[in-house]
C-alpha positions in Angstrom: 0.1 -0.1 0.0 1.4 3.5 -0.9 0.1 6.0 1.7 0.1 9.6 0.9 0.2 12.0 3.9 0.8 15.7 4.0 3.4 16.5 6.5 3.5 20.2 6.4 3.1 22.2 9.4 4.6 25.1 11.7 8.2 23.9 11.2 9.2 26.2 14.0 6.7 24.3 16.3 7.7 21.2 18.3 4.0 20.3 18.9 3.4 20.1 15.3 6.0 17.6 14.9 4.9 15.5 17.7 1.3 15.1 16.5 2.3 14.5 13.0 5.0 11.9 14.1 2.6 9.9 16.1 0.3 9.5 13.1 3.2 8.5 11.0 4.3 6.1 13.4 0.7 4.5 13.0 1.1 4.3 9.2 4.7 3.1 9.1 4.1 -0.7 9.4 1.0 -0.5 7.0 2.8 0.4 3.7 5.2 2.8 2.4 4.8 6.5 3.2 4.9 9.5 0.7 5.3 12.5 2.8 4.9 16.1 1.4 7.0 18.4 3.6 7.2 21.7 1.3 10.0 24.0 2.4 10.7 22.5 5.9 13.8 23.1 7.4 16.6 20.5 7.3 15.8 18.1 10.2 12.1 18.5 10.0 11.5 15.5 7.8 14.0 13.3 9.4 12.3 14.0 12.7 9.2 12.6 11.1 9.9 9.5 9.0 12.6 7.2 8.5 14.8 6.8 5.3 12.7 3.9 3.9 9.8 6.2 3.3 9.7 8.9 0.3 9.8 12.5 1.3 8.6 15.2 -1.4 9.4 18.8 -1.3 7.6 19.5 -4.5 3.7 19.3 -4.1 3.4 18.7 -7.9 5.7 15.7 -7.7 3.7 14.3 -4.8 0.5 14.9 -6.1 1.3 13.5 -9.6 2.6 10.4 -7.9 -0.5 10.0 -5.7 -2.8 10.3 -8.7 -0.7 7.8 -10.5 -0.7 5.1 -7.7 -4.6 6.1 -6.9 -5.5 5.1 -10.6 -3.7 1.9 -10.3 -5.5 0.9 -7.1 -2.4 0.9 -4.9 -2.8 4.1 -2.9 -4.6 5.5 0.1 -4.7 9.0 1.5 -4.4 10.4 5.1 -5.3 13.9 5.9 -2.9 15.6 8.0 -3.6 16.1 11.6 -3.5 19.3 13.7 -5.2 22.5 13.3 -7.2 23.4 10.2 -9.0 26.4 9.3 -12.5 26.3 8.3 -12.1 29.6 6.2 -11.4 30.3 2.6 -7.8 30.3 2.9 -7.7 27.0 4.8 -9.7 25.1 2.2 -6.6 24.4 -0.2 -6.0 20.7 1.0 -9.7 20.0 1.0 -10.4 21.3 -2.4 -7.0 20.4 -4.3 -7.5 16.9 -3.1 -11.0 16.1 -4.4 -9.8 14.5 -7.9 -7.2 12.3 -6.0 -10.3 11.4 -3.4 -12.6 10.7 -6.4 -9.8 8.5 -8.0 -9.4 6.5 -4.7 -13.1 5.9 -4.2 -13.3 4.7 -7.8 -10.9 2.1 -6.8 -12.5 1.6 -3.4 -9.4 2.6 -1.4 -9.4 4.3 1.9 -9.1 7.9 2.9 -8.8 8.8 6.4 -8.7 12.1 8.6 -7.8 11.5 12.1 -6.4 13.9 14.7 -7.5 17.3 13.3 -9.2 20.2 15.0 -10.8 23.3 13.6 -10.1 27.0 13.8 -12.3 29.7 12.2 -15.6 28.2 11.9 -17.2 29.9 8.9 -20.4 28.5 7.3 -19.7 28.7 3.5 -16.3 27.0 3.9 -18.1 24.3 6.1 -20.2 23.6 2.9 -17.3 23.6 0.5 -15.6 20.9 2.9 -18.5 18.6 2.6 -17.6 16.7 -0.7 -14.1 16.0 0.9 -15.6 14.8 4.1 -18.3 12.7 2.3 -15.5 10.6 0.6 -13.7 10.1 3.7 -13.9 6.6 5.5 -12.9 7.3 8.9 -13.2 10.9 10.4 -12.1 11.3 14.0 -11.6 14.9 15.2 -9.4 16.0 18.3 -12.2 18.2 19.7 -16.0 17.9 20.0 -16.8 21.5 18.9 -15.2 20.7 15.4 -17.3 17.4 15.3 -20.6 19.2 16.1 -20.0 22.1 13.6 -19.1 19.8 10.7 -21.8 17.1 11.4 -19.5 14.3 10.6 -17.1 12.2 12.6 -16.5 11.2 16.0 -14.1 12.6 18.8 -10.7 11.3 19.9 -8.0 12.7 21.9 -5.1 14.7 20.4 -2.6 12.4 19.1 0.2 13.9 20.9 -1.5 12.3 24.1 -0.2 9.0 22.9 3.6 10.0 23.0 5.8 10.3 26.1 6.4 8.1 29.1 4.6 4.9 29.0 3.3 5.4 32.6 4.2 9.0 33.7 4.3 9.5 37.3 3.5 12.7 39.0 5.2 11.9 42.3 8.9 11.7 43.0 11.5 14.4 42.5 9.7 17.0 40.5 11.4 20.4 41.5 10.5 22.4 38.4 7.6 24.6 37.3 7.7 25.4 33.7 6.2 28.3 32.0 5.7 29.2 28.4 3.1 31.6 26.9 2.2 32.7 23.3 4.0 35.6 21.8 0.9 36.7 19.9 -1.2 37.5 22.9 -0.7 40.4 25.5 1.5 39.9 28.3 0.1 38.4 31.3 -1.0 40.9 34.2 1.1 41.8 37.3 -1.3 39.6 39.4 -0.3 36.7 36.9 3.3 37.1 37.4 2.9 37.6 41.1 0.8 34.5 41.5 3.2 32.3 39.4 6.2 33.6 41.5 4.6 33.2 45.0 3.2 29.6 44.3 6.8 28.5 43.2 8.3 30.1 46.2 5.5 28.5 48.3 6.3 24.9 46.8 9.9 25.5 46.5 9.9 25.1 42.7 12.6 26.3 40.3 10.8 28.2 37.3 12.1 27.4 34.1 10.9 29.4 30.9 11.1 27.2 27.8 10.7 27.6 24.0 8.7 25.0 22.4 7.5 27.3 19.5 10.6 29.2 18.1 8.7 32.4 17.5 7.8 32.6 21.4 11.7 32.8 22.2 11.5 36.6 23.0 8.3 36.2 25.2 10.2 33.2 27.0 12.9 35.6 27.8 10.7 38.1 29.3 8.8 35.6 31.3 12.1 34.2 32.8 13.3 38.0 33.6 10.0 38.8 35.5 9.8 35.7 37.1 13.3 35.4 38.1 13.6 32.0 36.6 16.0 30.0 34.3 15.6 30.5 30.4 15.8 27.4 28.2 16.6 28.6 24.7 15.9 27.2 21.2 17.1 28.7 17.9 14.9 26.6 15.7 17.1 24.0 14.6 17.9 20.3 15.6 14.3 19.4 16.3 14.9 16.0 17.7 17.6 17.3 20.2 15.3 20.2 21.7 12.5 18.0 21.9 14.5 15.6 23.9 15.8 18.4 26.2 12.1 19.7 26.6 11.1 16.2 27.7 13.9 15.8 30.1 12.6 19.0 31.6 9.1 17.9 31.7 9.7 14.7 33.5 11.1 16.8 36.4 8.2 19.3 36.2 5.6 19.4 39.1 3.2 22.0 37.3 3.4 23.2 33.7 1.9 26.8 32.9 1.2 27.6 29.6 -1.4 28.8 26.9 0.1 26.7 24.4 -2.0 23.5 23.7 1.0 21.1 23.0 3.3 22.5 25.7 0.7 21.4 28.3 -0.1 18.1 26.2 3.6 17.1 26.0 4.1 18.1 29.8 1.3 15.8 30.7 2.7 12.9 28.7 5.9 13.3 30.9 3.9 13.4 34.1 3.7 17.1 34.7 0.1 18.7 35.9 -1.3 21.1 33.3 -2.7 24.7 34.0 -3.6 27.3 31.4 -4.1 30.8 33.0 -5.0 32.6 29.8 -4.9 36.2 29.0 -7.8 35.9 26.7 -11.1 33.8 26.6 -10.0 31.3 24.1 -11.7 27.7 24.3 -9.0 26.0 22.5 -7.2 24.3 25.3 -10.2 23.1 27.3 -12.0 21.6 24.4 -8.9 19.6 23.3 -8.4 18.5 26.9 -12.0 17.7 27.3 -11.8 15.3 24.3 -9.1 13.4 26.4 -11.3 13.4 29.6 -9.3 16.0 31.2 -11.7 19.2 32.4 -11.0 22.8 33.8 -7.6 23.2 32.5 -7.9 26.8 31.5 -9.0 29.7 33.6 -9.2 33.4 32.0 -7.1 35.7 34.2 -8.2 39.0 33.2 -9.5 40.9 36.4 -8.6 38.1 38.7 -6.3 38.9 41.6 -3.2 37.3 42.7 -4.9 35.2 45.3 -7.4 33.5 43.1 -4.6 32.7 40.4 -2.5 31.3 43.0 -5.2 29.2 44.3 -6.0 27.9 40.6 -2.2 26.9 40.1 -2.4 24.9 43.7 -5.6 23.0 42.7 -3.9 22.3 39.2 -0.8 20.9 40.9 -2.6 18.8 43.3 -4.8 17.2 40.7 -2.4 15.1 39.0 -4.0 11.8 39.9 -7.3 12.9 38.2 -5.1 13.8 35.3 -3.1 10.5 35.2 -6.2 8.4 35.2 -7.7 10.3 32.2 -4.3 10.2 30.3 -4.4 6.2 30.8 -8.1 6.2 29.3 -7.2 8.6 26.6 -4.3 6.2 25.4 -6.8 3.2 25.4 -9.1 5.3 23.0 -6.2 6.3 20.8 -5.2 2.5 20.6 -8.9 1.9 19.5 -8.6 4.4 16.7 -5.2 3.2 15.6 -6.5 -0.4 15.3 -9.4 0.9 13.1 -6.8 2.7 10.9 -5.0 -0.6 10.4 -8.2 -2.3 9.8 -9.2 0.0 6.9 -5.5 0.3 5.3 -4.4 -3.2 5.8 -7.0 -5.6 7.1 -4.7 -8.5 6.9 -2.6 -6.7 9.5 -5.1 -5.7 11.8 -4.8 -7.3 15.3 -8.4 -7.7 15.9 -11.5 -7.4 13.9 -12.5 -3.7 13.4 -16.1 -3.3 14.9 -18.6 -0.6 13.9 -18.7 2.1 16.7 -22.3 2.5 17.8 -24.0 5.8 16.5 -26.4 7.8 18.3 -28.6 9.9 15.7 -30.1 12.7 17.4 -33.3 14.1 15.8 -34.2 17.9 16.2 -31.9 20.9 15.5 -29.0 22.6 17.1 -27.2 26.1 17.1 -27.8 29.4 18.5 -31.5 29.2 19.1 -33.4 30.1 22.2 -35.0 27.4 24.1 -33.8 24.5 26.4 -34.2 21.7 24.0 -31.9 23.2 21.4 -29.3 23.8 24.2 -29.6 20.3 25.4 -29.0 18.9 21.9 -26.2 21.2 21.7 -24.5 20.0 24.8 -24.8 16.3 23.8 -23.2 17.0 20.5 -20.3 18.8 22.1 -19.7 16.1 24.5 -16.8 13.5 24.0 -18.7 10.3 25.0 -16.4 7.5 25.3 -18.3 4.7 23.5 -20.7 6.1 21.0 -20.4 8.7 18.2 -22.9 11.3 17.7 -24.7 12.7 14.5 -27.5 15.0 14.0 -30.6 14.8 11.6 -31.8 18.1 11.2 -35.5 18.1 11.1 -36.1 21.8 11.5 -34.1 25.0 11.8 -36.8 27.6 12.7 -37.7 28.3 9.0 -41.3 28.6 8.0 -43.3 27.6 4.9 -41.9 25.5 1.9 -38.2 25.7 3.4 -39.4 24.0 6.4 -41.3 21.3 4.8 -38.4 20.4 2.6 -35.9 20.2 5.4 -38.4 18.0 7.1 -39.0 15.8 4.0 -35.1 15.5 3.7 -34.8 14.1 7.0 -37.6 11.7 6.9 -36.1 10.6 3.5 -32.6 9.8 5.3 -34.2 7.8 8.1 -33.7 4.3 6.3 -29.9 5.1 5.8 -28.8 6.1 9.1 -26.9 2.8 9.4 -26.6 -0.8 10.7 -29.9 -1.6 12.8 -27.7 -3.2 15.4 -25.1 -0.4 15.9 -27.4 2.8 15.4 -29.7 4.4 17.9 -32.3 7.1 16.7 -32.9 9.6 19.8 -35.6 11.9 18.9 -36.1 15.3 20.9 -39.7 16.1 21.7 -41.7 18.7 23.5 -45.3 19.0 22.5 -47.7 20.0 19.6 -45.6 20.2 16.4 -42.8 18.2 17.6 -45.0 15.2 18.1 -46.4 15.5 14.7 -43.0 16.3 13.0 -40.2 14.6 14.8 -42.7 12.0 16.3 -43.4 10.9 12.6 -39.5 10.2 12.2 -39.6 8.3 15.5 -42.4 6.2 14.2 -40.6 5.6 11.1 -37.4 4.7 12.6 -39.0 2.0 15.0 -41.0 0.5 11.9 -37.4 0.2 10.0 -35.9 -1.6 13.1 -33.9 1.0 14.5 -33.5 1.0 18.3 -35.1 4.3 19.4 -35.1 6.9 22.4 -37.6 9.6 23.0 -36.0 12.5 24.9 -39.0 14.7 26.4 -38.5 18.2 27.0 -40.9 21.4 27.4 -42.7 22.7 30.3 -46.2 21.9 29.2 -45.9 18.2 28.3 -48.4 17.3 30.8 -51.3 19.5 29.6 -50.5 18.4 26.1 -50.6 14.6 26.9 -54.2 15.2 28.5 -55.3 17.4 25.3 -53.8 14.7 22.8 -53.6 11.4 24.5 -53.7 9.4 21.3 -51.0 11.2 19.4 -48.8 10.9 22.6 -49.7 7.3 23.1 -49.1 6.6 19.4 -45.6 8.4 19.4 -44.0 7.5 22.7 -45.3 3.8 22.1 -42.7 3.6 19.2 -39.9 4.4 21.7 -37.8 1.7 23.4 -36.9 4.3 26.1 -38.6 7.4 27.1 -36.5 9.7 28.8 -38.2 12.1 31.3 -36.8 15.4 33.0 -39.4 15.3 35.9 -41.5 12.9 38.0 -44.6 14.8 36.9 -43.6 14.2 33.1 -42.9 10.4 33.9 -46.2 9.8 35.7 -48.0 11.6 32.7 -46.4 8.9 30.4 -47.0 5.7 32.6 -50.7 7.0 32.7 -51.0 6.6 29.1 -48.3 3.9 28.6 -48.2 1.8 31.7 -45.7 -0.8 30.4 -43.5 1.9 29.0 -39.9 2.0 30.1 -39.4 5.6 31.3 -36.2 6.8 32.8 -35.8 9.8 34.8 -32.6 11.9 33.8 -32.0 15.3 34.5 -30.6 17.7 31.9 -26.8 18.3 32.2 -24.5 20.9 31.1 -20.6 21.2 31.0 -19.0 23.0 33.8 -18.3 26.8 33.3 -15.2 28.8 33.6 -14.4 30.4 36.9 -14.2 34.1 36.6 -14.2 37.3 38.7 -17.6 37.9 40.0 -19.5 41.1 39.5 -22.6 42.6 41.1 -25.0 41.3 38.5 -28.3 39.6 38.7 -29.1 37.9 35.3 -32.5 36.4 34.0 -32.2 34.0 30.9 -35.2 32.9 29.0 -38.0 34.1 26.7 -39.3 37.4 28.0 -42.8 36.2 28.8 -45.2 36.0 31.7 -44.7 32.3 31.7 -41.0 33.0 32.6 -42.2 35.6 35.2 -40.7 38.7 33.9 -43.5 40.7 35.1 -42.9 39.3 38.7 -39.3 40.0 38.2 -39.4 43.6 37.3 -41.9 44.2 39.8 -39.9 42.6 42.4 -36.8 44.6 41.5 -38.6 48.0 42.3 -39.6 46.8 45.5 -36.3 45.3 46.5 -34.6 48.8 46.2 -31.2 47.3 45.4 -28.2 49.4 46.3 -24.3 49.2 45.9 -24.2 49.2 42.2 -26.4 45.9 41.7 -27.8 45.7 38.3 -30.3 43.1 36.9 -29.8 42.1 33.2 -33.0 40.5 31.3 -31.4 38.5 28.6 -33.6 36.6 26.0 -35.7 37.0 23.0 -38.6 39.7 23.8 -41.9 37.8 23.1 -44.1 39.9 25.2 -42.6 43.3 24.6 -45.0 45.2 27.1 -42.9 43.6 29.9 -39.7 45.5 29.4 -41.2 48.8 27.8 -40.7 50.8 31.2 -37.9 49.5 33.1 -36.8 50.6 36.6 -33.0 52.0 37.4 -30.7 49.2 37.4 -32.2 47.0 34.8 -30.9 46.4 31.5 -32.8 44.7 28.4 -30.0 42.6 26.7 -32.4 40.9 24.0 -31.7 37.7 22.5 -27.9 36.6 23.1 -25.9 33.9 21.5 -25.6 31.0 23.9 -22.1 31.7 24.3 -22.7 35.2 25.1 -25.3 34.5 28.0 -22.7 31.9 29.4 -20.0 34.6 29.5 -22.5 36.7 31.2 -23.3 33.9 33.9 -19.6 33.6 34.5 -19.5 37.3 35.5 -22.8 37.5 37.5 -23.4 36.7 41.1 -27.1 35.7 41.2 -29.3 34.1 38.7 -33.1 34.5 38.7 -36.0 32.4 36.9 -39.3 33.2 38.6 -41.3 30.8 36.0 -44.9 29.9 36.5 -44.4 26.8 34.5 -41.1 25.0 33.6 -39.8 21.3 33.0 -36.3 21.2 33.8 -34.7 24.5 32.5 -31.2 24.5 31.3 -30.7 28.1 32.5 -31.0 27.0 36.1 -28.4 24.2 35.6 -25.9 26.5 33.5 -26.1 29.3 36.3 -25.2 26.7 39.0 -22.2 25.5 36.8 -21.0 29.1 36.7 -21.2 29.5 40.6 -24.4 31.6 40.5 -26.7 31.8 43.6 -30.1 30.7 41.8 -33.4 32.2 43.0 -36.5 30.2 41.2 -39.8 28.6 41.8 -41.0 25.1 42.8 -42.4 24.1 39.4 -41.4 21.0 37.2 -38.1 19.6 38.1 -36.6 22.7 39.6 -37.2 21.5 43.5 -35.2 18.5 42.6 -32.3 20.7 41.7 -32.4 23.8 44.0 -33.9 21.9 47.2 -32.1 21.6 50.6 -30.5 24.9 50.3 -29.0 24.5 46.9 -31.0 27.7 45.7 -33.7 29.7 46.9 -37.5 28.9 46.0 -40.1 31.4 46.0 -43.7 31.2 45.3 -44.8 31.8 41.6 -46.2 35.2 40.8 -45.3 36.6 44.2 -43.1 39.7 43.8 -42.9 40.5 47.4 -41.4 37.2 48.3 -39.0 37.4 45.2 -37.9 40.9 46.2 -37.1 39.5 49.8 -35.1 36.7 48.4 -33.2 39.0 46.2 -32.5 41.3 49.2 -31.4 38.4 51.3 -28.8 37.6 48.9 -27.5 41.1 47.7 -27.4 42.2 51.4 -25.8 39.4 53.1 -22.3 38.2 51.6 -22.3 35.1 53.8 -25.7 33.9 52.8 -24.8 34.4 49.2 -21.6 32.4 49.5 -23.3 29.5 51.2 -26.2 29.4 48.7 -23.5 29.6 45.7 -21.5 26.8 47.1 -24.3 24.7 47.9 -25.7 25.1 44.5 -22.4 24.4 42.7 -22.0 21.3 45.0 -25.5 20.0 43.8 -24.6 20.6 40.3 -21.2 19.0 40.5 -22.5 15.7 42.0 -25.8 15.4 40.2 -26.2 17.5 37.1 -22.7 18.0 35.7 -22.1 16.7 32.3 -19.4 14.0 33.7 -21.9 12.9 36.3 -24.9 12.6 33.8 -23.7 11.7 30.5 -22.3 8.3 31.3 -25.8 7.5 32.5 -27.3 8.6 29.2 -24.7 6.8 27.2 -25.4 3.5 29.1 -29.2 4.3 28.5 -28.7 4.6 24.7 -26.5 1.5 24.6 -29.0 -0.6 26.5 -31.3 -0.2 23.6 -28.9 -2.2 21.4 -28.9 -5.5 23.3 
């Protein structure tokens, strides 16, 4: 087998070499490699492949050879790992290789794409990538956001997690603290420098400022000078020697402090605990570590004091056992992907038969759309489940008229072709009314075709809807192997219509938020309606007469505009926000309030708890199971005096505010966090395959 692989990358970046080399090591036993390295410096290609493989500096020569072997039926193509840009500028590989991929597919030869992740999530380039993705046999992204955005492929750990010590240890003699920060970001704050220095002094660690990306050299010098540490230089030559030196340092490192993804990953593979005290709000490090099962590596430090940053460093340094366990599991998952790669390229050499990974098809919609159900789907799609891969069958997108009918018709027509019946689960998301007609038809169709089916119920008015339309509800949910309910009330309503149904009570869950400096903000999030209690909230704010700079932000689509036409002082109407903007607001706020008259299990409450807000809400739907026993404050629906008193109690008493916030976060972590809930959901999906 002649295997063609682009090896180009950032030639001054050791991390780029590490992840490309790992993939090439997977491929070397499977055939002769043809690696295009472009104008790489001397030593770069030698650090990637051995002399028995073919290295090209001319793209034309490499591509001509690939086409020739593809036409003969002797070739395979593997896309380069690492960061890709889903922008017009970043489409060169995906567009230029289309003739080559077509030739390979005509000869039924494999095309693989493993270990890449996206930067620059643009919609038109996404569409232009679809032909390339459609001709790829195995797609495994290194982060969940890329997989969810492109709508194809599974999630795997970054390839660099597979390198380093076989069993790195975090104990023993580790006297170093490593720092390395990007040169294309602002210099960290004075509080950042003071925190790193004081933490190193407290733990008796020597600070070493390293260069893993040559262009960061000047920044690393500044870090060493400001921190009173040692500077480990690199001029960009002899990649192998410098990587070996870095790994020697990392094996002596207790804590690695960096905003460079592969500085942290490389350090982790040698036994150092990682932490990324960021000077910006980038999610890159968190989403790539999350794909390896390691959460909470990053913390934005803008506005944080020395004490908070130092505490973050201490928590990270003491968290190595958790990281070590996740690293071991990540390497098992990498081995699984490697086995599947071997099975596709050389079935005769694969050590074990390649099994088809179970797939869960969500039916519904995703994106920046107001409404808890859509955000639940978003959260599922962004989570790196360990066993199943996820896909989305888009049945609606908010459009009306012919476009909406065409989209639904397309989804229904695709249902028979979702995959093998013994490895595919269809998970349909339903609320009431139209969804039971529209997505309910897809559920019934999937069941009739022999797919295992799961109905996820959402929405605050399901019980009333079930009473109004019992035949439709019975007909629809009777086609589900499992019905997932958010509240006991909903579960009882389902069992009242279908006594023999399997109904599982599973709360919504959300990923953990980032810890940031808190401000005197109270946030409401949801549709601006009387059902959500906005009229009560505005009146309660007037009666509470808040002082000391407290502000109320009402965030959400304005559905009943009369509720926010004459707002009192201290109240700001934010309007509809993108989900990321609302989460950022909750990371800054101190109190979250949702005085609804009717709910099921509102995502806003869970998202607020995940971001360490003290939450005030009402005992409707599944809310009491979340906020009961002091995890929040529950007030009577429609009572502005009681809501005003609750607001005053938290705004005026710092101890009470801290106690409620801490209890709420503990409740979230133990019962409603993604890491607590999603493994249960995954097992529920898998149970339908048996």
